[in-house]
N, C-alpha and C positions, 0 to 999 in steps of 0.2 A: 546756502551753507547748511541751514537747518534741515532742508530736505535730504541733503547728502548724509548728514549725521543719522537721521531717522532711517534712511535706506541701509546704511551700514549696520546699524543696530538690528534691523529686521533680518538682514543677511546673516549676521552673527547668531541671532536666535534660531534661524532656520538651520544653520550649520550645526549648532549645538543639539537641536532636536533630532537631526538626522544621525549625528554621531551617537547620541544616546540610544536611538533605535537600533543602530548597528551593534552597539556594545552589549545590548541585552541578548542578542542572538549567540548561540553556541558557535555557529559558523556563518559566514557570509556566502554570497553566491559562488565565488571562485573556489570554495572548498566543498560545496555541497554537490551531490549527484545531479546530473543534468537530465531531467525527464524528457527533454527534447531529443535525447540520444537513445536512452534505453527503452522508452515507450514508443509504440507505433503512432502514426499521425491519427487525428480524429477522423471519423467517417465523413466522407463527402456527402453532400445532400443528394447526389445521384447514386449513392451506394445502397445496396440492400441492407447494410448494417445500420444505415440511418433510420430505418423503419422503427427500430426500437426506441430511438431518441424521440421520434415523432409520437409514437404511442405513449411514451412516458410523459411527454409534454401534455398530451390530452388528459392523462391520469392526473397530473399535477393540477391542471385547471379545475378538475372535478373535485378536488380536495379543498379548494381555497375557502369555500363557505362553511367548512366544518371546523371543529375544534383543532384538528390537526393542521388545518390551513392557518388558523390564527397563531398557532405555535410557530409555524414555519415563518410567518411574517415577522413575529417578534424576534426570532433567531437571526434575522437579517442584520441585526446590529453586530458590527465586527469588532473583535478585540478581546483582551483578557477579561474585561468587565463582564462581558456576556458569558465567556467560558466559566467564570467564577460562579455565576448564577446557575448555568446549565448543569455543571458537575457538582456544585454544592448541593443542589436538589437531589442528585443521584446519590451523594454520599450522606445526606441527612443532616448537614450542618452548614452554617454560613461560612463562605470563603470571602475574605476581603483583604485589602492591603494592610489594614491595621490589626485585625483579629487573627489572621493566619498569614503573616508575611512570608514565611518560608514556602508555603504551598503556592501562594500568589506568585512569588519570584520564580519558582520552578515552572509553573504553568506558563508564565509570560515568556520565559526564555525558550521553552520547548515549542510553544505555539508560534512565536515569531520565526523561529528557525524552520519549522515545518512549512509555514506559509511561504517563506522564501524559496523553498525547494521546487515550487512549480513556476517560478517567475520566468525562467529562460524558455520553458516550453510555451508559456503564454505569449511571450514576445515572438517566438518562432512561428507559431501558427496563426495568432490573432483571429481566432475563430469567432464568428459572429454569435452573440448570445440569443437564446430562444425568443425573448420578448422583442428584440430588435429584428430578428429574421421574420417574425410573424407580424411585425408592425403593431405591437401591443405595448402595454405598460407593464413594468415589472411589479409584482404583487407584494414585495417585501417593503414594509413601512419605513425601514431605515436605509433602503438602497437608493443610491443616487444614480439615476438613469444615465446622465451625461458621463459620469465617471466610468460606469460599467461599459458604455459603448466604446470607450477608448481603451478598454482593458480586455484582453483575450479571454475567451470562455473556457478554453481547454489548457490545463486541468483547472478544477475549481479551487480557488484560494480559500474560501470559507471551509470547504471540506478538509483541506490540508491542515488548517488551523484546528479543526475539531477532532479529526482522526489522530493526528500526532499527539494532541493533548490527551486523548483517551488512551492511546498506547502507553504513554508515560505514566498517567495516573493509575492504570491497571498494574504497573510495576510497583507503584508506591503503595497501593491499597489492594492487594490480591483478595482480601476478604470481599470486596465489592467489584471484582474484575468484570463479571458478566454484566452487571448493571451499567458500569462505566462504559464498557465497550459497546453495548447496545445503544446507549445514549449518544455516543459518538457517531455510531452508524446512522442513527436517525437524523442527527444534525446535518449530515451530508444530503440526505434525501429532501430535507427542507428546501435546499436550493433548486431542486427540480420542481417542487410544488409552486414556488413563487415565480418560476420562469426565468430565473437568473442563469441557470445552467442546464445543459442537456445531461441525460443520464450517463452517457460515456465520459463527460467531464468529471462527474462525481466518482465513477468507477476508477478512472485513471488516477485521480487524486489520492484515493486510498492506497493505491500501490506506491505512488510517489512519497506518501507520508511514511510508509514502512522503510523505504530507502533512506529517507531523511533520518529516521531513528537509528539506522545502522551507523550513520556518520556521527550523530549526536552521542552515541555510546562511546566514541573514541575521545570525546573531549575530557580533559583532566578535571573539569569542574562538575561533570554530570553526576557522578556518584555522591559527591559531597552535597550537592543540591538535593538529590533524591533522598539521602539519609536525613537531612534536616527537615524535608517535607514529611517524610515518614514519621519522625518523632512528633511533629505537629499533629499529624493525622491521629496518632495514638492518643493524644491528649483530648481530641475533640470527638472521636468516634464513639458512639454510644452502644454499639453492638459488641459481640464477642470477637476478640482479636486472635489472629492465627488460625482462623477456622478454614481458610482456603488453602489447603495443602496440595490440591490438585491443580490441573490446568483449566483454563477457561472452558465452559460448556458452550460449544458452538451452536447447539440447538436454541440457546437463549439469546445468542448474539446475532446470528445471520437470519435472513429470510429463508423460508422453505424453498426448495427448488420448484421451478415452473412445471405444472402439470400440463397435459395436452389441451386442456380447456383454457389455459391462460393465454392472453394475447401476447405475453412475453415469450412463450414457447417458440413462437415463430421467429423471434430474434435468434434463438439457438439454431433453428432450422436454416435460416439464412447464413449464419456463420458457418454451419456445417457444410453447406454446398460451396461456399467460397473457399473453405479450407481444402475440400476434396480436389479442387482444381490445381492444388500445389503438389499433389502426390507424384506426378510424373516429372517433377522438377528436381533440382538439386536439393531444394528444401524438403522434398519428400524423402530423399535418402537420409537426410539428417534426422527426420522424424522416426525412421526405422532404427537408426543408431540410438536414439533417445529412449527406445522401448526398455532398455536395461537400466534399472534404477538401483542396482547394487552399489555398495560403497565404492568398490573399485571402479565401476563405470562412472560414478560421479567424480571421482578424483581425476579421471581422464577428461571428462566433460569440461571441467573448469581449468585445466592446465593451460590451455591456450590464452584464455582471458586473464589468467593470473600472471602469465609470463614466467611460469615456473612449473617444472615437471612434478606433479603431485603423486605420491604413492605411499603405500604402507612403509616401505623400506626407507625412502629418501626423505620423507616429511612425516615422521611418526606423530609428532604433536599435532599437526594439522589434520592428519588422519583421525587421531583420537577425538578431536573436537567435532569434526564433521560426522564421524560414526555415531557419537552420542546424540548429536542433533538429529541425524537421520532417523535413528530409532524412535526418538520422541515424535518426530513429524509423521512417521508411519503410524504410531499409536494413536495420535490425535485425529488423523485423517480416518483411520479405520473405526475409531469410536463413533464418529459421525456417520460413516457409511453403514454401520451396523444398526443405526436407529432411523435411517432415511432410505427407503427403497425407491430407486429410480432406474428404469431400464436404460441401458447404454444405447447410443445412437444406432449402432448397427443391428441391435436387437429390436429396437422400436420400429425401425424403418425397413427391416428385413433385407439388409445389404451385406456386402462383403467389406472387410476392412483392408487397410494397407498391409496388415500382417495377419493373414488368415490362421496361421499356426497358433495364435493365442486366443482365438475366438471362443473355443469351448471353455478355456480356463477362466475367462471373465464373464461368460454369458449370464450367469446367475448371481453376479455381484453387482452392487449398486454403483451407478455412475457418479453419484453425488457423495463426496467431493473427489477430486482427482488426487490420489496419493502421489503420483508422479509430479504434479504441478506444485504440491506442497513441499515436496523434497527439493525440487529445483529452485523455487523462489526462496525457501528458508535458508538453504545452504549458500545461495548467492548473497543473502544479507550478511551472513557471517564472514564470507570471504571478502566482501566489500569493506567490512570493518577491519579486517586484517591488512588489506591492500587498497587504501583510498585512492592511490594514484591511478589505479585501473578500475575504479568502482563503476564507471559507466559501462565498460565492456563486460564486467562480471555480471552486473544486473541485467544487461541486455541478454546475455546467455541464459541466465536463470529464468527470465521472462519467456524467452523463446522455447525453453525446454518444456514448459507447461503447454505452450501452443502446439507442440508436436503431437500431443494427445488428441487435439481437435483434428489436425490433419489426418492422423491415423484412423480416426473414426471411433475411438474408444471413449471419448468424453465430449460433452457439450461445452460450449464456451463459458456458460455460467458455472459449470462444475469446476473449471479451471480458475475462474475469477474468485470463487468462494474459497478454493483451496489456498490461493495466495494470501487471503485474509487470515485463514486459519494459521498459516505459516507465520505471518507477521506477529500475531499476539502470542503464538507458542514460543517463538524465539525470544520475544520479550519476557515471557514467564521464565525461561531458562536463565536469563540474565539475573534474575533475583536469587539464584543459587550460587553462593560463594564458590563451591567446588567447580561449577561450570565457568565462572569467571576466571578461575585459575587455569582451566583448559584454554580459554581465549588468550590469556596472557602468555602461556607457554607457546601457543601456536603463533602469536604475533612475534615473539622473540625469535622463534625458529625461522619465520619468513624473513625477518630483518637480516639474519645471519646468512640466508641463502639467496638473498636478492642479487640478481645479475647472473644466476646460473642459466645457461641456455636450455631450451626445450629440445629434447631428442627428436630426430627426424621422424621416428615412428609415430609420434603424436600427430594426428591429422584431424583438423577441425575446419569447418566452414568459416572463413573470415567474416567479420562484421562488415556489412555493406550499408550504404546510406539508405535510410528508410524511405519508402514511397508511401504516398497517401493510399489508404486502404480503399479498395473499390467494392 
């Protein structure tokens, strides 16, 4: 009898703990984007794309005996407690449950939601982690090897926690946005260093985090939590307030592009050759259509996945929202391109592209970052926010829009990946503008009024197909 009572008490406690964990999230799994749908499968060990994962695993091992390696080991502790220390250091004051309860609550809700956004993809692929694949031990002092072995490697849960938290805190404290975002970026790289994740796990997780933020932005509590955290930040921050009127400086946040002497340059070369093989397929024709990144082309691009014919005339509020965002994404991408010179693949390799008519136009412009990819991913985040019922299809279309530039030969894969990150925090910065949030509200109301309208036959898109493992 006593054992039964103790068992029931333990069961009740476990249920209460689980319920509390679910309550802290803005959304649970059934409402969040499914990264197992809109992201490609991780590279197989027989794939050329796996070479970068292997090289980065070697790099991570080389860092373990350094101060950076000790930092990575310390960061293996998972949860809001570690996030409070990591980002408290970045912001210059202590974050705790008692001293800064609003910021703590905000970080906790955002982080738990972002972490959940990779769960379904982890379960789908159950990718073996680096330390297990290489028959080694994980180097994170707080990592439990047995737990990690039973938890998929792709995408990275720690990275999702860190990057989602960084995106939200950058909205809360734009004065420190560059420092916060760079710290969040480095937090993901720590998982490569300790051998808990492959590089592609971390890269995928940053994309999934921005998709999670699109959904988080729709929750009725989000802006109230953000405002409360902002008030607390103002009380504790020792610097000048309101100094960051511009957008994040990508040169301070992202790593520099790979030069030809870098071992990671060959990851771009491998991805380039794999993408070239798709030019003669139906996917190649889509890449040609995706060469047009004008606002009218983007409206057509997303009409199929939205389930609604988008145009200047029929959806003027959605047009106004996307047009404003597109202009910002172009500006932020071009600002980085103007400070980083990188030859495009067809120029570097002396090749022809899928669309020779554009070669002279782009020959002397930087490949890093891809403006097309920034536009495609950034607009997909906004449209997923308007239409969460179709969020996976919308995000998949936005992701593939960037990959079209790799197929066409105009960008390296790392140019596209970096552009998606630029888009994620640029869209976040736009959300801090009340006028832009009004555009979102108007567009959302317009979508609700028009839901159910059939797409005209003239709209032709390649339908989403089940993803295959990348070779």
